[in-house]
C-alpha positions in Angstrom: -12.5 -15.7 -10.4 -11.8 -16.2 -13.8 -14.7 -14.3 -14.5 -13.6 -11.7 -12.4 -10.1 -11.5 -14.1 -12.4 -11.3 -17.3 -14.7 -8.7 -16.5 -11.9 -6.5 -14.9 -9.6 -7.0 -18.4 -12.7 -5.5 -20.0 -12.8 -2.6 -17.6 -9.5 -1.5 -18.3 -10.0 -1.3 -22.0 -13.3 0.9 -21.4 -11.9 3.2 -18.7 -8.8 3.5 -20.4 -10.6 4.4 -23.7 -13.7 6.2 -23.2 -13.2 10.0 -23.1 -11.8 11.6 -19.6 -14.0 13.2 -17.2 -13.0 16.8 -16.3 -10.1 17.1 -14.3 -10.8 17.9 -10.8 -9.4 21.4 -9.6 -6.4 19.9 -7.8 -4.9 17.3 -10.2 -1.0 16.1 -9.0 1.2 15.6 -12.2 1.5 11.7 -11.3 -2.4 11.1 -10.5 -2.7 9.4 -14.6 0.5 7.3 -13.6 -1.3 6.2 -10.5 -4.0 5.4 -12.3 -2.3 3.2 -14.8 -0.4 1.5 -12.2 -3.5 0.9 -9.9 -5.7 -0.7 -13.1 -3.0 -3.0 -14.2 -1.9 -3.8 -10.5 -5.4 -5.2 -10.0 -5.5 -6.6 -13.4 -2.7 -9.0 -12.6 -3.7 -9.8 -9.2 -6.8 -10.8 -10.4 -5.8 -13.1 -13.2 -2.5 -14.4 -10.4 -5.5 -15.6 -8.3 -7.3 -17.0 -11.3 -4.4 -19.2 -11.5 -2.6 -17.6 -14.6 1.3 -18.0 -13.9 3.9 -15.3 -13.8 5.5 -16.4 -17.2 2.3 -16.3 -18.9 1.1 -13.1 -16.9 3.9 -10.8 -17.5 3.6 -11.2 -21.8 -0.2 -10.7 -21.5 0.2 -7.7 -19.0 2.8 -6.3 -21.4 0.5 -6.8 -24.4 -2.6 -5.5 -22.8 -0.9 -2.0 -21.7 0.5 -2.0 -25.1 -2.9 -2.4 -26.9 -4.3 0.2 -24.3 -1.5 2.8 -25.2 -2.1 2.4 -29.1 -5.6 2.7 -28.9 -5.5 5.4 -26.8 -2.7 7.5 -29.6 -5.8 6.3 -32.0 -8.3 7.9 -30.3 -8.9 12.1 -30.6 -9.8 12.4 -26.9 -6.9 10.5 -25.8 -3.2 10.5 -26.2 -0.5 7.5 -25.9 2.6 7.8 -23.5 5.5 5.8 -23.2 5.5 7.0 -19.4 2.0 5.3 -19.2 3.0 2.2 -20.6 5.7 2.0 -18.6 3.5 2.6 -15.3 1.1 -0.2 -16.9 4.0 -2.8 -16.7 5.1 -1.6 -13.2 1.5 -2.5 -12.3 1.5 -5.7 -13.4 4.7 -6.8 -11.4 3.4 -5.1 -8.2 -0.1 -6.8 -8.9 1.6 -10.3 -9.3 3.8 -9.4 -6.2 1.1 -8.7 -4.1 -1.5 -11.6 -5.0 1.7 -14.1 -4.7 2.1 -12.6 -1.2 -1.4 -12.5 -0.3 -2.3 -16.2 -1.4 1.1 -18.4 -1.9 1.0 -20.9 -4.4 0.8 -24.3 -2.3 -1.4 -27.0 -2.5 -4.6 -26.2 -0.6 -2.8 -22.8 0.6 -5.5 -20.1 1.6 -5.2 -16.6 1.7 -2.9 -14.8 4.2 -6.2 -12.7 5.1 -8.1 -15.5 5.9 
């Protein structure tokens, strides 16, 4: 699972730093926030399932969110946003909660979806 978590971490940076695709004809103001929330929720879920505890995951998620936003601020085709950073942090919390609910931390436990 650590391999998947590392791969997703790299994907988060690539997706948030590459030039954005042209926006769809109908776009909602919250679409960008939903993308940040979803990317970081998947990030936190994968790292939780890989065995990283919440006390280490939280600072790691905040750091990844901060670095992606700082990087976006340095790229001419992107812009940094405190709102996006906030949704990154919310995504980390949401992903951790969902991962813990689906796979409680007990010895020999199996995911609830099995």
